[in-house]
MARVOLO-387817 format. One record per residue: residue in three letters; x negated, y negated, z negated of N, C-alpha, C in turn. Coordinates in pm, 1 decimal, always signed. Example, Ala and Ser with C-alpha at 12.3 -4.5 7.8 and 13.67 -1.06 7.14 Angstrom:
MARVOLO-387817
residu->ALA n_c1->-1319.0 n_c2->+569.0 n_c3->-780.0 ca_c1->-1230.0 ca_c2->+450.0 ca_c3->-780.0 c_c1->-1320.0 c_c2->+330.0 c_c3->-780.0;
residu->SER n_c1->-1285.0 n_c2->+225.0 n_c3->-708.0 ca_c1->-1367.0 ca_c2->+106.0 ca_c3->-714.0 c_c1->-1290.0 c_c2->-3.0 c_c3->-787.0;
This chain:
MARVOLO-387817
residu->MET n_c1->-336.2 n_c2->-891.3 n_c3->-2391.6 ca_c1->-215.0 ca_c2->-992.3 ca_c3->-2328.9 c_c1->-137.4 c_c2->-1072.5 c_c3->-2463.6;
residu->ASP n_c1->-111.2 n_c2->-1188.0 n_c3->-2400.6 ca_c1->-58.4 ca_c2->-1245.9 ca_c3->-2521.0 c_c1->+76.5 c_c2->-1268.0 c_c3->-2480.1;
residu->ALA n_c1->+195.5 n_c2->-1335.4 n_c3->-2594.2 ca_c1->+323.6 ca_c2->-1308.9 ca_c3->-2552.7 c_c1->+404.6 c_c2->-1327.2 c_c3->-2443.1;
residu->ILE n_c1->+333.2 n_c2->-1475.3 n_c3->-2347.8 ca_c1->+370.3 ca_c2->-1522.1 ca_c3->-2276.1 c_c1->+342.1 c_c2->-1460.7 c_c3->-2141.5;
residu->SER n_c1->+227.5 n_c2->-1372.2 n_c3->-2139.1 ca_c1->+202.2 ca_c2->-1313.8 ca_c3->-2000.6 c_c1->+272.3 c_c2->-1177.3 c_c3->-2024.0;
residu->LEU n_c1->+343.7 n_c2->-1125.6 n_c3->-2116.0 ca_c1->+395.2 ca_c2->-1006.1 ca_c3->-2158.2 c_c1->+538.3 c_c2->-984.1 c_c3->-2126.1;
residu->LEU n_c1->+574.0 n_c2->-1141.0 n_c3->-2163.9 ca_c1->+735.1 ca_c2->-1211.8 ca_c3->-2103.9 c_c1->+768.3 c_c2->-1184.5 c_c3->-1955.4;
residu->LEU n_c1->+630.1 n_c2->-1260.3 n_c3->-1879.8 ca_c1->+658.1 ca_c2->-1266.7 ca_c3->-1772.9 c_c1->+649.6 c_c2->-1197.2 c_c3->-1681.9;
residu->LEU n_c1->+578.3 n_c2->-1067.8 n_c3->-1747.0 ca_c1->+533.9 ca_c2->-942.1 ca_c3->-1684.3 c_c1->+682.2 c_c2->-884.1 c_c3->-1670.3;
residu->PHE n_c1->+730.1 n_c2->-880.9 n_c3->-1776.9 ca_c1->+885.9 ca_c2->-784.1 ca_c3->-1767.7 c_c1->+989.1 c_c2->-834.2 c_c3->-1729.6;
residu->PHE n_c1->+975.0 n_c2->-1003.3 n_c3->-1700.8 ca_c1->+1093.4 ca_c2->-1089.7 ca_c3->-1655.5 c_c1->+1094.6 c_c2->-1069.0 c_c3->-1490.7;
residu->SER n_c1->+920.5 n_c2->-1055.0 n_c3->-1452.2 ca_c1->+887.3 ca_c2->-1006.6 ca_c3->-1313.6 c_c1->+934.1 c_c2->-862.7 c_c3->-1248.8;
residu->LEU n_c1->+919.4 n_c2->-748.6 n_c3->-1371.1 ca_c1->+970.1 ca_c2->-667.5 ca_c3->-1344.2 c_c1->+1106.1 c_c2->-653.4 c_c3->-1305.7;
residu->ILE n_c1->+1208.8 n_c2->-687.7 n_c3->-1390.8 ca_c1->+1305.0 ca_c2->-709.7 ca_c3->-1392.8 c_c1->+1414.6 c_c2->-787.6 c_c3->-1287.8;
residu->ILE n_c1->+1293.9 n_c2->-884.8 n_c3->-1202.3 ca_c1->+1339.5 ca_c2->-916.4 ca_c3->-1074.6 c_c1->+1342.6 c_c2->-841.1 c_c3->-992.4;
residu->MET n_c1->+1206.8 n_c2->-761.9 n_c3->-983.9 ca_c1->+1183.8 ca_c2->-677.2 ca_c3->-880.6 c_c1->+1267.2 c_c2->-567.6 c_c3->-890.6;
residu->ILE n_c1->+1285.1 n_c2->-491.6 n_c3->-985.0 ca_c1->+1388.8 ca_c2->-421.8 ca_c3->-976.5 c_c1->+1533.0 c_c2->-431.4 c_c3->-919.3;
residu->GLY n_c1->+1580.4 n_c2->-569.4 n_c3->-968.7 ca_c1->+1735.3 ca_c2->-629.5 ca_c3->-935.3 c_c1->+1702.5 c_c2->-636.6 c_c3->-758.1;
residu->ALA n_c1->+1580.6 n_c2->-735.1 n_c3->-704.9 ca_c1->+1569.2 ca_c2->-719.3 ca_c3->-555.3 c_c1->+1612.6 c_c2->-621.8 c_c3->-495.8;
residu->ALA n_c1->+1524.0 n_c2->-496.0 n_c3->-557.0 ca_c1->+1522.8 ca_c2->-361.7 ca_c3->-463.2 c_c1->+1663.7 c_c2->-285.0 c_c3->-475.0;
residu->VAL n_c1->+1737.7 n_c2->-303.4 n_c3->-538.0 ca_c1->+1900.8 ca_c2->-290.6 ca_c3->-583.3 c_c1->+1958.0 c_c2->-341.5 c_c3->-450.1;
residu->TYR n_c1->+1949.8 n_c2->-505.6 n_c3->-456.7 ca_c1->+1992.6 ca_c2->-578.7 ca_c3->-400.8 c_c1->+1979.0 c_c2->-575.2 c_c3->-224.2;
residu->ALA n_c1->+1842.0 n_c2->-531.2 n_c3->-184.8 ca_c1->+1779.2 ca_c2->-519.8 ca_c3->-63.4 c_c1->+1858.0 c_c2->-362.1 c_c3->-1.4;
residu->ALA n_c1->+1890.7 n_c2->-280.5 n_c3->-75.7 ca_c1->+1958.5 ca_c2->-164.6 ca_c3->-76.4 c_c1->+2084.6 c_c2->-153.5 c_c3->-64.5;
residu->ILE n_c1->+2126.0 n_c2->-256.7 n_c3->-94.7 ca_c1->+2265.8 ca_c2->-237.9 ca_c3->-85.7 c_c1->+2340.2 c_c2->-342.3 c_c3->-17.6;
residu->MET n_c1->+2247.1 n_c2->-403.3 n_c3->+57.8 ca_c1->+2301.4 ca_c2->-521.0 ca_c3->+149.3 c_c1->+2305.2 c_c2->-486.5 c_c3->+320.9;
residu->LYS n_c1->+2411.1 n_c2->-538.3 n_c3->+343.7 ca_c1->+2469.3 ca_c2->-452.8 ca_c3->+487.6 c_c1->+2403.8 c_c2->-579.5 c_c3->+575.4;
residu->ASP n_c1->+2373.3 n_c2->-694.3 n_c3->+563.1 ca_c1->+2349.5 ca_c2->-768.7 ca_c3->+657.5 c_c1->+2179.5 c_c2->-777.1 c_c3->+613.9;
residu->LEU n_c1->+2097.9 n_c2->-764.0 n_c3->+751.8 ca_c1->+1966.8 ca_c2->-754.8 ca_c3->+741.3 c_c1->+1890.5 c_c2->-835.6 c_c3->+689.4;
residu->ILE n_c1->+1914.0 n_c2->-953.8 n_c3->+712.1 ca_c1->+1841.7 ca_c2->-1085.5 ca_c3->+686.6 c_c1->+1822.4 c_c2->-1106.6 c_c3->+554.7;
residu->PHE n_c1->+1940.8 n_c2->-1079.0 n_c3->+470.7 ca_c1->+1968.7 ca_c2->-1085.7 ca_c3->+332.1 c_c1->+1900.0 c_c2->-955.6 c_c3->+296.1;
residu->ALA n_c1->+1869.2 n_c2->-837.5 n_c3->+313.9 ca_c1->+1779.3 ca_c2->-752.0 ca_c3->+284.9 c_c1->+1645.5 c_c2->-762.8 c_c3->+290.3;
residu->THR n_c1->+1591.5 n_c2->-846.7 n_c3->+378.8 ca_c1->+1476.3 ca_c2->-898.5 ca_c3->+435.9 c_c1->+1430.9 c_c2->-993.0 c_c3->+322.1;
residu->ILE n_c1->+1535.7 n_c2->-1072.9 n_c3->+292.9 ca_c1->+1512.7 ca_c2->-1170.7 ca_c3->+143.6 c_c1->+1487.0 c_c2->-1108.0 c_c3->+11.0;
residu->GLY n_c1->+1534.0 n_c2->-1005.2 n_c3->+36.6 ca_c1->+1547.3 ca_c2->-899.6 ca_c3->-116.9 c_c1->+1413.3 c_c2->-826.4 c_c3->-82.8;
residu->THR n_c1->+1343.3 n_c2->-807.6 n_c3->+29.7 ca_c1->+1214.1 ca_c2->-724.0 ca_c3->+33.0 c_c1->+1105.8 c_c2->-837.9 c_c3->-8.4;
residu->SER n_c1->+1116.6 n_c2->-947.7 n_c3->+58.8 ca_c1->+1059.1 ca_c2->-1052.0 ca_c3->+24.0 c_c1->+1026.4 c_c2->-1086.0 c_c3->-142.3;
residu->LEU n_c1->+1121.7 n_c2->-1063.6 n_c3->-196.1 ca_c1->+1135.8 ca_c2->-1127.2 ca_c3->-321.9 c_c1->+1043.3 c_c2->-984.4 c_c3->-388.3;
residu->ILE n_c1->+1066.9 n_c2->-890.6 n_c3->-368.3 ca_c1->+982.4 ca_c2->-808.8 ca_c3->-440.3 c_c1->+838.9 c_c2->-802.9 c_c3->-408.2;
residu->SER n_c1->+790.7 n_c2->-855.5 n_c3->-313.8 ca_c1->+670.8 ca_c2->-884.9 ca_c3->-268.7 c_c1->+626.9 c_c2->-986.9 c_c3->-342.1;
residu->LEU n_c1->+687.8 n_c2->-1094.4 n_c3->-354.9 ca_c1->+673.2 ca_c2->-1234.8 ca_c3->-466.1 c_c1->+630.2 c_c2->-1170.0 c_c3->-591.1;
residu->SER n_c1->+733.6 n_c2->-1106.3 n_c3->-640.3 ca_c1->+742.8 ca_c2->-1059.7 ca_c3->-799.9 c_c1->+598.1 c_c2->-906.3 c_c3->-831.0;
residu->LEU n_c1->+604.3 n_c2->-871.3 n_c3->-727.8 ca_c1->+409.1 ca_c2->-775.4 ca_c3->-706.0 c_c1->+324.2 c_c2->-884.0 c_c3->-768.3;
residu->SER n_c1->+324.9 n_c2->-956.7 n_c3->-658.2 ca_c1->+200.5 ca_c2->-1069.7 ca_c3->-630.9 c_c1->+199.1 c_c2->-1108.9 c_c3->-774.4;
residu->VAL n_c1->+299.5 n_c2->-1159.7 n_c3->-842.8 ca_c1->+308.2 ca_c2->-1211.4 ca_c3->-981.4 c_c1->+250.4 c_c2->-1101.5 c_c3->-1092.5;
residu->ILE n_c1->+293.2 n_c2->-985.8 n_c3->-1059.9 ca_c1->+226.7 ca_c2->-889.2 ca_c3->-1175.6 c_c1->+99.8 c_c2->-854.0 c_c3->-1126.9;
residu->PHE n_c1->+53.2 n_c2->-846.8 n_c3->-1006.7 ca_c1->-98.7 ca_c2->-832.2 ca_c3->-941.5 c_c1->-191.1 c_c2->-953.0 c_c3->-1049.3;
residu->TYR n_c1->-132.0 n_c2->-1093.8 n_c3->-1039.8 ca_c1->-191.5 ca_c2->-1167.7 ca_c3->-1106.0 c_c1->-202.8 c_c2->-1176.1 c_c3->-1230.0;
residu->LEU n_c1->-121.3 n_c2->-1145.8 n_c3->-1287.1 ca_c1->-87.9 ca_c2->-1118.0 ca_c3->-1494.1 c_c1->-196.7 c_c2->-992.4 c_c3->-1514.5;
residu->LEU n_c1->-223.3 n_c2->-906.7 n_c3->-1430.5 ca_c1->-315.8 ca_c2->-803.2 ca_c3->-1431.1 c_c1->-461.5 c_c2->-827.8 c_c3->-1374.9;
residu->HIS n_c1->-503.8 n_c2->-956.4 n_c3->-1412.5 ca_c1->-595.5 ca_c2->-1026.8 ca_c3->-1385.7 c_c1->-658.3 c_c2->-954.2 c_c3->-1244.6;
residu->ALA n_c1->-589.9 n_c2->-959.0 n_c3->-1139.2 ca_c1->-613.7 ca_c2->-902.5 ca_c3->-974.9 c_c1->-589.3 c_c2->-1024.3 c_c3->-893.7;
residu->PRO n_c1->-645.1 n_c2->-1164.1 n_c3->-906.2 ca_c1->-617.8 ca_c2->-1279.4 ca_c3->-836.5 c_c1->-627.1 c_c2->-1214.7 c_c3->-650.3;
residu->ASP n_c1->-723.8 n_c2->-1156.8 n_c3->-647.8 ca_c1->-767.7 ca_c2->-1155.5 ca_c3->-507.9 c_c1->-640.2 c_c2->-1033.9 c_c3->-428.6;
residu->VAL n_c1->-592.3 n_c2->-969.7 n_c3->-530.4 ca_c1->-473.8 ca_c2->-880.0 ca_c3->-473.9 c_c1->-334.1 c_c2->-921.0 c_c3->-455.1;
residu->ALA n_c1->-327.6 n_c2->-1021.2 n_c3->-560.8 ca_c1->-217.0 ca_c2->-1110.6 ca_c3->-561.9 c_c1->-223.1 c_c2->-1189.0 c_c3->-459.4;
residu->LEU n_c1->-320.7 n_c2->-1276.2 n_c3->-388.6 ca_c1->-295.3 ca_c2->-1365.7 ca_c3->-279.1 c_c1->-295.0 c_c2->-1289.7 c_c3->-163.5;
residu->THR n_c1->-342.1 n_c2->-1164.1 n_c3->-156.5 ca_c1->-352.5 ca_c2->-1047.2 ca_c3->-39.6 c_c1->-182.2 c_c2->-1041.8 c_c3->-8.2;
residu->GLU n_c1->-106.5 n_c2->-992.2 n_c3->-112.4 ca_c1->+14.2 ca_c2->-970.2 ca_c3->-142.2 c_c1->+103.1 c_c2->-1053.6 c_c3->-106.7;
residu->ALA n_c1->+70.7 n_c2->-1182.3 n_c3->-172.4 ca_c1->+157.0 ca_c2->-1299.5 ca_c3->-112.3 c_c1->+134.0 c_c2->-1355.6 c_c3->+27.5;
residu->ALA n_c1->+55.1 n_c2->-1352.2 n_c3->+100.3 ca_c1->+10.8 ca_c2->-1379.3 ca_c3->+211.8 c_c1->+59.2 c_c2->-1254.4 c_c3->+315.3;
residu->ILE n_c1->+34.2 n_c2->-1125.1 n_c3->+272.9 ca_c1->+64.4 ca_c2->-1038.5 ca_c3->+403.7 c_c1->+205.8 c_c2->-987.1 c_c3->+374.3;
residu->GLY n_c1->+271.5 n_c2->-943.4 n_c3->+208.9 ca_c1->+408.1 ca_c2->-917.6 ca_c3->+195.6 c_c1->+502.8 c_c2->-984.3 c_c3->+166.1;
residu->VAL n_c1->+487.4 n_c2->-1095.2 n_c3->+154.0 ca_c1->+579.3 ca_c2->-1230.4 ca_c3->+135.8 c_c1->+592.0 c_c2->-1308.4 c_c3->+284.9;
residu->ALA n_c1->+472.7 n_c2->-1368.1 n_c3->+318.4 ca_c1->+480.9 ca_c2->-1416.3 ca_c3->+444.2 c_c1->+469.9 c_c2->-1372.4 c_c3->+603.2;
residu->LEU n_c1->+363.6 n_c2->-1250.9 n_c3->+575.1 ca_c1->+395.9 ca_c2->-1202.3 ca_c3->+735.2 c_c1->+475.6 c_c2->-1136.4 c_c3->+782.1;
residu->SER n_c1->+502.8 n_c2->-1013.7 n_c3->+661.0 ca_c1->+602.7 ca_c2->-909.0 ca_c3->+655.3 c_c1->+741.0 c_c2->-957.8 c_c3->+693.6;
residu->THR n_c1->+770.7 n_c2->-1077.8 n_c3->+611.2 ca_c1->+923.9 ca_c2->-1112.0 ca_c3->+648.4 c_c1->+928.3 c_c2->-1198.1 c_c3->+775.4;
residu->ILE n_c1->+814.9 n_c2->-1270.7 n_c3->+796.8 ca_c1->+832.1 ca_c2->-1319.1 ca_c3->+963.0 c_c1->+845.2 c_c2->-1239.7 c_c3->+1044.2;
residu->VAL n_c1->+776.4 n_c2->-1123.8 n_c3->+1014.6 ca_c1->+809.7 ca_c2->-1031.9 ca_c3->+1148.1 c_c1->+930.8 c_c2->-952.0 c_c3->+1179.0;
residu->PHE n_c1->+995.1 n_c2->-892.8 n_c3->+1008.7 ca_c1->+1112.8 ca_c2->-857.3 ca_c3->+1012.7 c_c1->+1220.5 c_c2->-947.0 c_c3->+1067.2;
residu->ILE n_c1->+1203.5 n_c2->-1082.8 n_c3->+1024.6 ca_c1->+1291.3 ca_c2->-1202.2 ca_c3->+1078.0 c_c1->+1325.1 c_c2->-1184.1 c_c3->+1229.4;
residu->ILE n_c1->+1168.4 n_c2->-1215.5 n_c3->+1300.6 ca_c1->+1181.8 ca_c2->-1208.1 ca_c3->+1434.8 c_c1->+1213.4 c_c2->-1020.6 c_c3->+1480.0;
residu->ALA n_c1->+1187.1 n_c2->-957.0 n_c3->+1429.3 ca_c1->+1276.3 ca_c2->-822.6 ca_c3->+1475.0 c_c1->+1432.8 c_c2->-845.2 c_c3->+1491.1;
residu->ILE n_c1->+1469.6 n_c2->-855.9 n_c3->+1356.0 ca_c1->+1619.6 ca_c2->-854.8 ca_c3->+1372.2 c_c1->+1693.3 c_c2->-952.8 c_c3->+1437.2;
residu->ARG n_c1->+1603.4 n_c2->-1075.9 n_c3->+1479.0 ca_c1->+1676.9 ca_c2->-1143.4 ca_c3->+1579.2 c_c1->+1657.0 c_c2->-1104.3 c_c3->+1690.7;
residu->ASN n_c1->+1525.6 n_c2->-1014.0 n_c3->+1735.5 ca_c1->+1524.9 ca_c2->-991.9 ca_c3->+1887.0 c_c1->+1631.2 c_c2->-832.2 c_c3->+1903.4;
residu->THR n_c1->+1736.7 n_c2->-789.9 n_c3->+1815.6 ca_c1->+1785.4 ca_c2->-696.0 ca_c3->+1821.4 c_c1->+1951.2 c_c2->-713.9 c_c3->+1773.1;
residu->LYS n_c1->+2031.6 n_c2->-642.1 n_c3->+1793.3 ca_c1->+2157.6 ca_c2->-663.4 ca_c3->+1805.5 c_c1->+2213.3 c_c2->-666.6 c_c3->+1647.5;
residu->ARG n_c1->+2238.6 n_c2->-769.0 n_c3->+1572.5 ca_c1->+2237.0 ca_c2->-765.1 ca_c3->+1433.9 c_c1->+2394.4 c_c2->-688.5 c_c3->+1404.7;
residu->TYR n_c1->+2444.9 n_c2->-674.1 n_c3->+1278.0 ca_c1->+2533.4 ca_c2->-589.2 ca_c3->+1214.7 c_c1->+2651.3 c_c2->-703.0 c_c3->+1251.0;
residu->GLU n_c1->+2673.7 n_c2->-825.7 n_c3->+1243.8 ca_c1->+2784.9 ca_c2->-903.8 ca_c3->+1201.8 c_c1->+2835.3 c_c2->-896.5 c_c3->+1364.6;
residu->ASP n_c1->+2733.0 n_c2->-932.5 n_c3->+1472.8 ca_c1->+2774.7 ca_c2->-943.9 ca_c3->+1634.5 c_c1->+2880.1 c_c2->-858.3 c_c3->+1661.1;
residu->GLU n_c1->+2907.6 n_c2->-708.5 n_c3->+1608.7 ca_c1->+2966.0 ca_c2->-575.2 ca_c3->+1599.7 c_c1->+3143.8 c_c2->-624.5 c_c3->+1620.0;
residu->LYS n_c1->+3136.1 n_c2->-710.6 n_c3->+1506.4 ca_c1->+3290.5 ca_c2->-744.6 ca_c3->+1469.2 c_c1->+3356.7 c_c2->-836.3 c_c3->+1566.2;
């Protein structure tokens, strides 16, 4: 790995850890869903840097797009935390 790829790998890992903490402490479910999609996006970048482009594309399609859409639809169809105030 060259230096730029290694730097991008560490940057993606830091973003992933930060997004995981963000998703865990958020009380609003929409923002927590955005945090989990950011985790999947960082993971797809890591897979691409590790020379697994097929896994990266699958993670981007399923983890970022499909899971986020399913979570947002499920949250929209249930009672949200803010509505209880």
